[in-house]
C-alpha positions in Angstrom: -85.9 -52.2 98.3 -85.5 -49.0 100.3 -87.8 -50.2 103.1 -85.3 -52.7 104.4 -81.9 -52.5 106.0 -80.6 -55.6 104.2 -81.0 -57.4 100.9 -81.2 -61.2 100.6 -82.9 -64.1 98.8 -82.3 -63.1 95.1 -80.1 -66.2 94.7 -80.3 -67.9 91.3 -82.5 -65.1 89.7 -81.3 -66.1 86.3 -83.3 -63.5 84.4 -82.3 -60.5 86.6 -80.2 -58.0 84.6 -80.0 -54.8 86.6 -80.1 -53.9 90.3 -80.4 -50.5 92.0 -79.7 -50.6 95.7 -81.8 -48.0 97.7 -80.2 -45.5 100.0 -81.5 -47.1 103.2 -79.8 -50.4 102.6 -76.8 -51.0 104.8 -76.0 -54.6 104.0 -76.2 -56.9 101.1 -76.6 -60.3 102.7 -74.6 -63.4 102.2 -75.4 -65.2 98.9 -78.0 -62.4 98.1 -77.5 -62.5 94.3 -75.3 -65.6 93.9 -75.5 -67.2 90.5 -77.8 -64.5 89.0 -75.7 -65.1 86.0 -77.4 -62.5 83.6 -76.9 -59.7 86.0 -75.1 -56.9 84.2 -75.1 -53.8 86.4 -75.3 -52.8 90.0 -75.9 -49.4 91.5 -75.1 -49.2 95.2 -77.0 -46.8 97.5 -75.1 -44.3 99.7 -75.6 -46.3 102.9 -74.3 -49.7 101.9 -71.6 -50.7 104.4 -71.2 -54.4 103.9 -71.3 -56.7 100.9 -71.8 -60.2 102.3 -70.2 -63.6 101.6 -70.7 -64.8 98.0 -73.2 -61.9 97.5 -72.6 -61.7 93.8 -70.5 -64.8 93.2 -71.2 -66.5 89.8 -72.7 -63.4 88.2 -71.0 -64.2 85.0 -72.3 -61.3 82.9 -71.5 -58.6 85.4 -69.0 -56.3 83.7 -68.4 -53.2 85.9 -68.9 -52.4 89.6 -68.5 -49.1 91.4 -68.4 -49.8 95.1 -70.2 -47.1 97.1 -68.2 -44.6 99.1 -69.5 -45.8 102.5 -68.8 -49.5 101.9 -66.3 -50.7 104.6 -66.3 -54.5 104.1 -66.4 -56.7 101.0 -66.8 -60.1 102.5 -65.3 -63.5 101.4 -66.0 -64.5 97.8 -68.4 -61.6 97.3 -67.6 -61.4 93.5 -66.0 -64.8 93.0 -66.2 -66.1 89.5 -67.7 -63.0 88.0 -65.9 -63.9 84.8 -67.0 -60.9 82.7 -66.1 -58.3 85.4 -63.5 -56.0 83.8 -63.4 -52.9 86.1 -63.9 -52.4 89.8 -63.8 -49.0 91.4 -63.3 -49.4 95.2 -64.5 -46.7 97.5 -62.0 -44.8 99.6 -63.5 -45.9 102.9 -63.1 -49.7 102.4 -61.3 -51.2 105.3 -61.6 -55.0 104.7 -61.7 -57.0 101.5 -61.9 -60.6 102.7 -60.7 -64.0 101.4 -61.3 -64.7 97.7 -63.5 -61.7 97.2 -62.5 -61.4 93.5 -61.1 -64.9 93.0 -61.6 -66.2 89.4 -62.6 -62.8 87.9 -60.8 -63.8 84.7 -61.6 -60.5 82.9 -60.6 -58.1 85.6 -57.7 -55.9 84.4 -56.9 -53.1 86.8 -57.4 -52.7 90.6 -56.5 -49.9 93.0 -56.7 -50.8 96.7 -57.4 -47.9 99.0 -55.1 -46.7 101.8 -57.5 -47.8 104.6 -57.1 -51.5 103.8 -54.4 -53.1 105.9 -54.3 -56.6 104.5 -54.7 -58.2 101.1 -56.5 -61.4 102.1 -55.8 -65.0 101.1 -56.8 -65.9 97.5 -58.1 -62.3 97.0 -57.3 -62.1 93.3 -56.3 -65.7 92.6 -56.8 -66.8 89.0 -57.6 -63.3 87.8 -55.9 -64.2 84.5 -56.4 -60.8 82.8 -55.2 -58.6 85.7 -52.3 -56.4 84.5 -51.7 -53.8 87.1 -52.3 -53.5 90.8 -51.9 -50.3 92.9 -51.6 -51.2 96.6 -52.5 -48.7 99.3 -49.8 -47.3 101.6 -51.2 -48.9 104.8 -51.3 -52.5 103.7 -49.0 -54.6 105.9 -49.6 -58.2 104.6 -50.2 -59.9 101.3 -52.0 -63.2 102.1 -51.7 -66.8 100.9 -52.2 -67.1 97.1 -53.5 -63.5 96.9 -52.4 -63.1 93.3 -51.6 -66.7 92.4 -52.1 -67.5 88.7 -52.6 -63.9 87.7 -50.9 -64.8 84.5 -51.1 -61.3 82.9 -49.8 -59.3 85.9 -46.6 -57.5 84.8 -45.7 -55.2 87.6 -46.3 -54.6 91.2 -44.9 -52.0 93.6 -44.9 -53.3 97.2 -46.1 -50.5 99.5 -43.9 -49.0 102.2 -45.7 -50.7 105.1 -45.9 -54.3 103.7 -43.8 -56.6 105.9 -45.0 -60.0 104.9 -45.6 -61.6 101.5 -47.6 -64.8 102.1 -47.2 -68.3 101.0 -47.5 -68.6 97.2 -48.8 -65.1 97.0 -47.6 -64.6 93.4 -47.3 -68.2 92.3 -47.4 -68.7 88.5 -47.6 -64.9 87.7 -45.8 -65.8 84.5 -45.8 -62.2 83.1 -44.4 -60.5 86.3 -41.1 -58.9 85.4 -40.0 -56.7 88.3 -40.5 -56.4 92.1 -39.6 -53.6 94.5 -40.3 -54.0 98.3 -38.5 -51.5 100.5 -39.6 -52.7 103.9 -40.6 -56.3 103.5 -39.3 -58.5 106.3 -40.7 -62.0 105.4 -41.1 -63.6 102.0 -42.9 -66.9 102.7 -42.7 -70.2 101.0 -43.2 -70.3 97.3 -44.2 -66.6 97.2 -42.9 -66.1 93.7 -42.8 -69.7 92.6 -42.6 -70.1 88.8 -42.8 -66.4 88.0 -41.0 -67.3 84.8 -40.6 -63.7 83.4 -39.3 -62.2 86.6 -35.9 -60.6 85.8 -35.1 -58.4 88.8 -35.7 -58.5 92.6 -35.0 -55.7 94.9 -35.6 -56.1 98.7 -32.9 -53.9 100.0 -33.2 -53.0 103.7 -35.4 -54.9 106.1 -35.7 -58.5 104.7 -35.0 -61.1 107.4 -36.6 -64.3 106.2 -36.8 -65.8 102.7 -38.9 -69.1 102.8 -38.4 -72.4 101.0 -38.8 -72.2 97.2 -39.6 -68.5 97.4 -38.3 -67.9 93.9 -38.0 -71.4 92.6 -38.5 -71.7 88.9 -38.0 -68.0 88.1 -36.2 -69.0 84.9 -35.6 -65.4 83.6 -34.3 -64.0 86.9 -30.9 -62.3 86.3 -30.2 -60.1 89.4 -31.2 -60.2 93.1 -30.6 -57.4 95.7 -31.2 -58.6 99.3 -30.4 -56.4 102.2 -27.9 -57.0 105.0 -30.4 -58.1 107.7 -31.4 -61.4 106.2 -31.1 -64.2 108.8 -32.7 -67.2 107.1 -32.8 -68.4 103.5 -34.9 -71.5 103.1 -34.5 -74.7 101.1 -34.3 -74.4 97.3 -35.1 -70.7 97.5 -33.7 -70.0 94.0 -33.8 -73.5 92.6 -34.0 -73.7 88.8 -33.3 -70.0 88.3 -31.1 -70.9 85.3 -30.4 -67.3 84.2 -29.3 -65.9 87.5 -26.0 -64.1 87.1 -25.8 -61.3 89.7 -26.6 -61.2 93.4 -25.9 -58.7 96.1 -26.0 -60.3 99.5 -26.8 -63.8 100.4 -28.7 -66.2 98.1 -29.7 -69.8 97.8 -29.8 -70.9 94.2 -30.4 -74.6 93.4 -29.7 -75.2 89.7 -28.8 -71.5 89.0 -26.5 -72.5 86.1 -25.1 -69.1 85.3 -24.2 -68.0 88.8 -20.4 -67.7 89.5 -19.7 -66.2 92.9 -21.3 -66.1 96.3 -20.4 -64.5 99.6 -22.5 -65.5 102.6 -22.4 -62.5 104.9 -22.1 -62.0 108.6 -25.8 -61.8 109.3 -26.7 -65.2 107.7 -27.1 -67.9 110.4 -28.4 -70.8 108.3 -28.6 -72.0 104.7 -31.2 -74.5 103.7 -30.6 -78.0 102.3 -29.8 -78.2 98.5 -29.5 -74.3 98.5 -26.8 -74.1 95.8 -27.2 -77.7 94.4 -26.3 -77.9 90.7 -25.1 -74.4 90.3 -22.7 -75.6 87.6 -21.0 -72.2 86.9 -20.4 -71.4 90.6 -16.6 -71.0 91.1 -16.0 -69.2 94.4 -17.7 -69.4 97.8 -17.0 -67.6 101.0 -19.0 -68.8 104.0 -19.6 -66.2 106.7 -18.6 -66.6 110.4 -22.1 -67.2 111.8 -22.9 -70.3 109.8 -22.7 -73.3 112.1 -23.7 -76.1 109.7 -23.1 -76.5 106.0 -26.3 -78.4 105.4 -27.1 -81.4 103.2 -26.2 -81.0 99.5 -25.8 -77.3 99.9 -23.1 -77.2 97.2 -23.7 -80.7 95.7 -22.8 -81.0 92.0 -21.4 -77.5 91.7 -19.0 -78.9 89.1 -17.1 -75.6 88.5 -16.5 -74.8 92.1 -12.8 -74.2 92.6 -12.4 -72.4 95.9 -14.3 -72.5 99.2 -13.4 -70.4 102.3 -15.1 -72.0 105.3 -16.0 -69.5 108.1 -14.6 -70.0 111.6 -18.1 -70.6 113.0 -18.8 -73.8 111.1 -19.1 -76.8 113.3 -20.4 -79.4 111.0 -20.2 -80.3 107.3 -23.3 -82.3 106.6 -24.2 -85.2 104.3 -23.3 -84.7 100.6 -22.5 -81.0 101.2 -19.8 -80.9 98.4 -20.4 -84.2 96.6 -19.2 -84.2 93.0 -17.7 -80.7 93.1 -15.2 -82.0 90.5 -13.2 -78.7 90.1 -12.5 -78.3 93.9 -8.7 -78.5 94.4 -8.0 -77.6 98.0 -10.0 -77.5 101.2 -9.1 -76.2 104.7 -11.4 -77.6 107.4 -11.4 -74.8 110.1 -10.7 -75.5 113.7 -14.3 -75.3 115.0 -15.5 -78.1 112.7 -16.2 -81.3 114.8 -17.7 -83.6 112.3 -17.4 -84.2 108.5 -20.5 -86.3 107.5 -21.0 -89.0 105.0 -20.2 -88.2 101.3 -19.3 -84.6 102.2 -16.6 -84.5 99.6 -17.2 -87.7 97.7 -16.2 -87.7 94.0 -14.4 -84.4 94.2 -12.0 -85.7 91.6 -9.7 -82.6 91.4 -9.2 -82.3 95.2 -5.5 -82.5 95.9 -5.0 -81.3 99.5 -7.1 -81.6 102.6 -6.2 -79.9 105.9 -8.3 -81.2 108.8 -8.9 -78.7 111.7 -7.8 -79.3 115.2 -11.3 -80.1 116.6 -12.6 -82.6 114.1 -13.3 -85.9 115.8 -15.3 -87.8 113.2 -14.8 -88.2 109.5 -17.8 -90.2 108.5 -18.3 -92.9 105.9 -17.4 -92.1 102.2 -16.6 -88.5 103.2 -13.7 -88.4 100.6 -14.5 -91.5 98.6 -13.2 -91.4 95.0 -11.2 -88.2 95.4 -8.9 -89.6 92.8 -6.5 -86.6 92.7 -6.1 -86.4 96.5 -2.3 -86.5 97.3 -2.1 -85.0 100.8 -4.2 -85.3 104.0 -3.1 -83.5 107.1 -5.1 -84.9 110.0 -5.9 -82.7 113.0 -4.8 -84.0 116.5 -8.3 -84.8 117.7 -9.5 -87.1 114.9 -10.8 -90.2 116.6 -12.9 -92.0 114.1 -12.5 -92.6 110.4 -15.6 -94.2 109.0 -16.2 -97.0 106.4 -15.0 -96.2 102.9 -14.0 -92.7 104.0 -11.0 -92.5 101.7 -11.7 -95.5 99.4 -10.4 -95.2 95.8 -8.2 -92.1 96.5 -5.8 -93.5 93.9 -3.2 -90.6 94.2 -2.8 -90.8 97.9 0.8 -91.8 98.9 1.4 -91.0 102.6 -0.8 -90.9 105.7 0.1 -89.9 109.2 -2.7 -90.2 111.7 -3.1 -87.8 114.7 -2.4 -89.0 118.2 -6.0 -89.6 119.2 -7.1 -91.9 116.4 -9.1 -94.8 117.8 -11.1 -96.4 115.0 -10.3 -96.9 111.3 -13.5 -98.3 109.6 -13.8 -101.1 107.1 -12.6 -100.3 103.6 -11.5 -96.9 104.9 -8.6 -96.8 102.4 -9.7 -99.5 100.1 -8.3 -99.1 96.6 -5.8 -96.4 97.4 -3.4 -98.0 94.9 -0.6 -95.4 95.3 -0.5 -95.5 99.1 3.1 -96.3 100.2 3.5 -95.3 103.8 1.1 -95.4 106.8 1.9 -94.3 110.4 -0.7 -95.1 113.1 -0.2 -94.2 116.8 -0.4 -96.3 120.0 -4.0 -95.2 120.9 -5.7 -97.0 118.0 -8.3 -99.5 119.3 -9.7 -101.0 116.1 -8.6 -101.3 112.5 -11.6 -102.8 110.7 -11.7 -105.4 108.0 -10.3 -104.5 104.6 -9.3 -101.1 105.9 -6.3 -101.1 103.5 -7.5 -103.6 101.0 -6.2 -103.1 97.5 -3.4 -100.8 98.5 -1.0 -102.4 96.0 1.9 -100.0 96.6 1.9 -100.1 100.4 5.5 -100.6 101.5 5.5 -99.5 105.2 2.9 -99.5 107.9 3.9 -98.5 111.4 1.6 -99.0 114.3 2.7 -97.5 117.6 6.3 -97.0 118.7 7.4 -100.6 118.1 
């Protein structure tokens, strides 16, 4: 073998057990020993620089590999499905380990990645179900897509100081992973830690800016989260089904986090994804920071213990179903920058007693306060123009209504079933009162429209 610069064409050599690579060999070609399933040992020569694509994939009896000190590249799927491989010693000069190089090595237990490697490639250790510990070199900047997905024995990982991005589903289903530290991570992509069911603590203190959709969804043992002050975007359902989450420092989204009680959304947060806090049944207090412009769809839906909400001055829109069925919410002040309250925003908030509508609200959409059965007082801002269909239907405790000077349209069934309503005052500018707007208002005694 020492007469050639490359090695190739040993594919499917099913009786081959041992290989010694001569010192003149620089490259092991693509697929060179693929499916040589009884191959047990490899000795690399001093000059090997490249291990090619699928070079040893499917060598199911290969147990241990020492990569030569001059190897710079391990190409894609080079050791894929080497299911008996337990130990890999990587040389200090390795610069690239490409996609899926050790994917499906189900017996691999420990890996140390050298400081010269800058990226952990996509699928690199995916489905390495015996992998317990990984030491990541100090120069790695990115962990790729599904890099450690389904590494079900992986218990701990320290994210190196230069890692800025954790890729999509990078640690998905790492069900033994308990703890993460990442000092300089800026982006955690979608599903990065999806269903890491043993994960208890997360610490990304300083640089984190973006947390993607479902990044920690299904982390059922997660108890505490520390996220730094620079976070700008938290995606949809980021902490959904984190049923043990009790403590968070900074700005989370936690759909179905049933133990969580208090959240403050800080100044740096500009958006909160849909259904972010949906079903957080122990959540009692929420303060929304000044840079949030929209309270998105179902963000606090079904937070049945939510008692108090402070809406930041920057909020311009309360979206569909934002607070639907928050049955403990008693009072709400809609700040002056809000222009629209969308459909079902506060529907079925059965403890809500007082609503103060800010001065710039123009539209209160259909069913926005439907079935708020404890609602006694509404103070309309001066610029409310449209009240949609069924907006206040079945508000059975409501007694008095005085509309602002710019009201133009009162939709059909807008106050249908408000059985305690006694007094209604409507100004001269109203253009349309739709059918059944006050249907079923059995206690109505006085309705004044205009000055006459």
